[in-house]
N, C-alpha and C positions, 0 to 999 in steps of 0.2 A: 501328771496333773495333780493339783493340790486337792486335798480332801475337802468335800463340800461342807463338812462339819467344822472345818477350821474357821475360827472367827478372825476376820480381817477388819482393820480400822482405817478410816479415812484420815486425811491430814488434820481435821479438826477433832479427832479422837472418837468420833461416832462410829459404831460398828456398821459394816457393809450389809445392806439388805439385798441378797442375791436375787430374791424373787421379783424385785422391781427393775433390775438392770436390763432385763430383756424386754421390758415393756416400754411403750412410748408414753411418757408421763407429762411432757411439756408441749404437746402439739396444740394447734389452734382449735377453737370451738366457736361456732357462730352464735350459739345461745349462751356461752359462758363468758368469763371475764377476759379470755384471751382471743378476742375477735381478730380475724385476719384483715378486717377493713379498718381504715384509720380516718381521722378527721383531717382537715386542711387548715392548720393554723397560719400558714403563709398567706392566705387570702386576706387582703387588706391589712397586712402587717405594718405597724408603725413603731417608732422607738419606745413608746410607753408600753405597748403590748409585748414587745420583745423583751424588755427588761422584766416585766411581770412573769413571763414564761420562763426565763432563765432563773429567776428567784425560786419559782416552784421546783425546778429541777434540783436546785441546791438544797431544798428542804424535803428531799426524798420523794418528790412527785415528778419524775422525769418523763411522763407519758407525752405531754405536748412538745417537749424539747426533742424527743426522738422522732416524733411525727414531723416536726419542722426540718430536722436534719435529713430525713428521707425526702421531703419535698424539694429541698435545695438541690439534692443530687438529680432529681427529675427535671428541674426547671433551668438549671444553670449548666450549659454544655461545657463551659471552661472548667468549672469545679469538678464535674463528673469526669472530664478527660484527664486532668492531672491526678485526681485521686485514683482513677482506674489504672493509670500508668504506674503509680506507686505500688498498688496492690498486685497487679499482674507481674511486675518485675520480680517480686518475691515469690509469688505462687508458682512461677515456672522454673525456679532455680533447682539445681541438682540437690538431691537428698541422699546423704550418706548415713550409714549406721555403723557405729563403732562398738565392737564387743567389749564387755567389761574387762576381759583378759583373754588369754589363749586357752583357758580351761574349756574343754569340750562342751560343758553345760552352758557356759557363757556364750560360746560361739553359736550354740543351738538357739539361744534366746535372740541373738542378733539376727540370725538367718530368718527366724519367724517374723520379726518386725520388717526386715528388708523385703521379704516376699510380699507382705501385705501392702507395702508402699508402692508396689507396681500397679495398683489399681488405676483404671482410666478415670474414675470419678474424683481422684484425690486432688487434682488441680482446682476443680470447682469448689471442693470442700475447703481447701486452704484459702481460696479467694473470699469465701464467706466468713471464715474465721478472721481474716484481715479487715473485715468491716470495722474492727476495733480501731483502726487508724483514724477513721473519720469520726465515729461516735464515741471513742474513748474506751469502749468495752463491747464485747460480743459474746454470745452464748451459743454453744453447739452441744446438742444432745447426742450421746453415744448410744447407738442401738447395738447391743451385744448379741452375738449368735452363739448358741450352745447346741445346735442341731445334731452335731456329731460327738457330743460329750466334751467339746473343747470350749474355751473362751476366746472369742475373736470379734473385733469390731466389724459389724455388718455394714454400717453406714454412719456417717456423721451428718446430722440434720441441723440446719441453721434454725435458730429460734429468735424471733423478733425481740429486739430490746424493749419494745413497748410492754411486753408481758412480764417485766421484772421491775422491782423497786429496790431501794437500798435501806438497810437497817438504819433507823434514825439515831441509834447510839453511836455509830462510827461513820456512817455515810459511805462505807466501802463494801460491806457484806451484802451480796445480792440475795434477794428473796423472790421466789416464784409466785406470781399471782394465781390463786386457785379459788374455787367457789367456797372453800372453807377458810379463806384468809391467806395471807402471805406466809409461805413456808420456806425453810432453808433448803438449799440444793442438796440432792442426794449425793453422797460421796461416790466416786468412781463412775458417775453418770454424766457429768458435764465437763466440757472444755470451756473454761472461762478465760477469755483473752483480754488483757488490759495492755494497751500500747499507748503511751503518753506522748503528747506533743509538748506538754509542760507538766511540772510536778503539781500534785494536788489530788483531789477526789477524782475517781474515774469519770464521773459525769461532767466534770469541769476540765478534763485534760485532753479531750479529743479535738481534732482540727475543726470539726463542725462548730464548736463553740466560738472559734475565731471567725469562721466563714459566715456566720449568720449576719453579723453587722455589715460586712462587705457586700453580702448578697442583697440585703435590704436597701442600702444606699445605691447600689448599682441598679436595682429595680426602679428606684425613684428616677435615676438618670435616664434609663431606657424609656420610662413612661413619658418624661418631659421631651425626650428626643422624638418620640412618636408624635406627640402633639405638635412639636415644632415642624416636623416634616409634613404633617397633614395641613398645617396652617400656611406654610410658605413653599411647600413643594409642588403646588399645582395652582393654575390661574383661577382668579375669581370670576364667576359668570354673573353678568348683570342683564336682566330682562326688562325691557321698557314697555309700558302699556299706555295707550292714548288716554286723553281726558275723556271722562264719561264712561270708562270701562266698568262693567258690573263686577260684583264680588266674585261671581262664578268665573268671569274671564281672568281675574287676578289669580284665583286659585289654580286655574288651568295653566297659566303662564308659569307660576312658581313651581308646580310639579314638573313641568318640562325642563326648567332650568336646573332644579335640584337633582333630577334623575340622570343628568349627564354624567356626573361623578362627584362623590364626596359631599361635604356639607357647605363648602364655600360658595354660596349662591344667594342672590337677593333679587327683589323686584322693586322698581321705582317708576313714577310717572315720567312720561317723556319730557315734561316741562321741568323736571327736577334733575339735579346733578349731584353725584357723590365723588369727592376727591379721594383717591387712594394714594397715601404717602408710602413710598417704598423705601425700606431701610437699605442703605448702601452696601452693608456687609453681610446681607442675608446669606449669600452663597458660602461664606467662610464661617458662618456662625455654627454650623453643625460640627465643626472641628472640636469645639468645647465639649460637646456631649461624647464624642468618640474618644477623646483623650481621657476624659473622666472614667468612662467605662473600661478603657484599656488599663488605666492605672489601678482600678480595683482588681482586674484580672491578674495583673503583675503581683499584687500583694498576696493574692490567693496562691499563685505559683510559688512564691517564696515560702509561704506557710506549709504547703504540701510537699514540694520538691526541694526546698532550700535554695532555689535559684530560678532564673527566668530564661536562660539562654536556650534551653531545649524546648521551650513552649512558646515564647513570645518573639523570638528572632531579633533580639536587640543586643546580642553579644558584641563586644568591641574587638572583634578579631578572633583568630584561631586560638591564641593563647588563653584569652578570657573564656572562650567556649570550653576549652579543655579543663580549666579550673572549675567552671560551673558543673561540668560533668563529674568531676571528682567529688564535689559536694553531694550530688545526687547518689553516687555510689556509696558514700559514707552512710547516708540515710538508709540505703538498701541493705547494707551490712548490718546496721543496727536493727532494722525490722526483722531480718533473717535470724539474728541471734535471739531476739525476743520471741519469735515464733518457735524456734527450736526449744527454748527453755519451757515454753507453754506446753508443747506437745510431750516433752519428756516428763513433765510434772503431772499432766492431766490425762495422758493417754498411755505412754509406754510403761511407766511405773505401775499404774493400776492393772494394766494388761498382764504384766509379768507376775504380779502378786496373785491375780485370779487364776492364772494358768499353772504357775509353778510354786506359788507361795512367796512370802517375803524373802528378799535377797539382801546380801551385804552390798553388792554392786549390781548396777543395771546397765543395759545397753543404752547408748545415747545417740539421738538423732542430731545430725549436723546439716544445716541448710545454708547454701552459699554457692557462689561461683567457684568452679574448680580453679585452684591456683596453677599458674603455669610453672610446672616443675620439669627440670631436665632429667628425664628418666635415665638417660645414658650416664650422666654424672653420678646419680644416686647409685646405680648398679656398680659402676666402677669403684666408687668410694667404699661401698659395703664389701665388695670383693677384696679390696686391699686391707680394710680395717678389721674384718672378722678374724682372719688368721693372726692378727696382732692382739686379739683378746676382746674386741668390741662385741657386746652381746646385743643382738637385734631380734625383736619378735617377728615371726612370720606375718602376723596380722598387721603389724605396722607397715611392713614392706608391701603387703597386698593393698592397704589403703593408699599408700603413696603412689603406687603404680596403677591403681584402679582395678585390681583383680579381686574377684570374690572368692569365697570358700569353694573348693572343688565339690561337686555333687558326688554322693556315694556311687561307686561303680564306674565313674567317669574315666575315660582314657586320659592319662596324665603325661605331660611332658617330663622327661628325665634328663639328667646331666649326660652329656656325650661320653661314650666309653673312651678312655685315654689309653693309648698303647704303652706297655711297660718295656723298659729297656732290656728286661729279662725274658721277653718273648711271650708274655700273656697280658690280657686286658685288665684294667683296674677301673672301678667306678669311683670317681673323685667326689661325688655328691654324698656318698654314704661310706664313711671310713670303716665301719664294722663289716659292711658287705664287701668292701674292697679287700679287707684282710682275709675274709673267708675265701673270696675268689682267688686271692694270691696263693694261699697255701694249697687250695685244691688244684690250681693250675700248675703249681710247682710239682706237686705229686704226680699229676697226670702227664707232665712233660719232662719228668726226671731223666728218662733215657735220652730224649732229644737234646736236653740242655747239657748233659754230661758226655754226649757221644764223642765230640772232638777231643775232650780231655782224656777220656778213658782209652780211646783208640791210640792217642799218642803215647800214653803210659804203657799200653800193651806192646807197642812197637819197641819201646826202649827195653822192656823186660825181655822181649823176644830176641833182641840183638845180643843181650848178655848171655842168654841160654845158648844161642847158636855158636858163640865163640868158646864155650866151655865144653870140656869132654867128660867131666864127672860132676856128680851132684855136689860134692864137697867144693869144687871150684865155683859152681853157681852160687853157693851160700857165701863164699868169700867175696865174690864179685859184687853181690847184692849189698853186702855190708859196706863196701866201698862206694856204693851207688850214691850220688848226690842228686837231690830233687831238681828237676828241670822246670820248664815253663808249663808242661802238661800237669805236673803235680800241683803247682801253684794255682793254676786255673781251677782244678778240681777242688782244692782246698777252699778257694774263695767261694765257689758255688755252695759247698757244704756249710760254710759260715753264714752265707746269706739265708739258706733254708732254716738254719737254727734260729736266726734273729726273727724271721717272719713268724715261725712257729711260736716263739716266745711272746712277741707282740700280740699275736692272735689270742693266745691264752690270757694275757692280761686284759685285753678288750672284753673278752667273754666274762671274766671275773667282775669287771667294772659294771657291766650291764646287769649281771645278776644281783 
């Protein structure tokens, strides 16, 4: 763990204040400037008010814009559905952690991050971070835990965009609203996610900026449709009163007629008549409102998901549906890469710096769908290419095959023991171990290995001795003796032993 006296600096060059990292500094306050309750700017919204609201956001006053964006999600089921689909499709993707290298220290860093990512709360936290897709930007406060002397993110708390403004000098630097005024965000304390639907300032780059106009005009259409349905969707009731009826009788009759249903009611004298002219195409007139509302929904689908086939069921066949799905997958990959970069910048790197100190290389989070890889083909290729000189990192192979680092003390799989043609087993996975095993086995089985050759040699010598009567004759016969198969076999075994011993010695020198 890094020394607490070591000064760390954030991306903006400001020193880290460790004493505030474990505190909750951006939470809501009912009596403060960060109220959990919001106004309802969508009530009675019209083009003039909407234009004014958006201009305010452009000039570093985004409060009412963020309130409107929240209301649209609450009131428009289609917008909420497609936006939720886009966020959830990324929040549920697999998360991989790549170590900076095979160095044991780098592997330790990656394992620490990988273990933390297994938390059950992570999917909800990522969903909140992806609120930046709709509003252009999102803020998440990191609550650090140091209870056991370590630095570790305890939780990732969503912070409402309404509690932030932007620096008027650049329009991009976020400032936290406090009772003492707007202040810069503490380094290593916040995850600031910006995911753009278009280039520009964060407050102008979110999908909600586009959806506000569609939502407003769709709301007008739905209101007119409701009035139309109320006007022409039920019969008109007419009550008739006789001549000389009192005002009290008229009021009683009107209440009776009006209470039947709705507002389409009237009273007239029996001697009077009202002619009701019925429009001939009333039954088909509602199609105009439906088509207009559906058209706005389709535009929102295009803005959020890049297509309409998966939401509006208007695809022109299987091929078109497949193409639309590819567009949605492209957007998903882009969101996943953006989220990975955000977490690496605002979470992983600060965490490693706090726990281990600044590093030259850091582990990296990768979010995305697992690619369909042919594991058999990869293993066969590596098996053939490594003996030819190809160098492959173990960590890369583990990542490709989906294997993690072995836990300390875990029971490990090993390469199968291969039988040797010389009568002892060899470990093919570890050449140094194989050479040790070979020389030990050769020494231990020397008698067994040489038995046939030595027995044959003894038999030949015995035959010479038996046919000689004196020692001088034995010496003369042995001088004439020509090596046979037994001697050649024994000589071959001795040469093999010498080669193995030589190679074993060279391997030991290389290791030292």
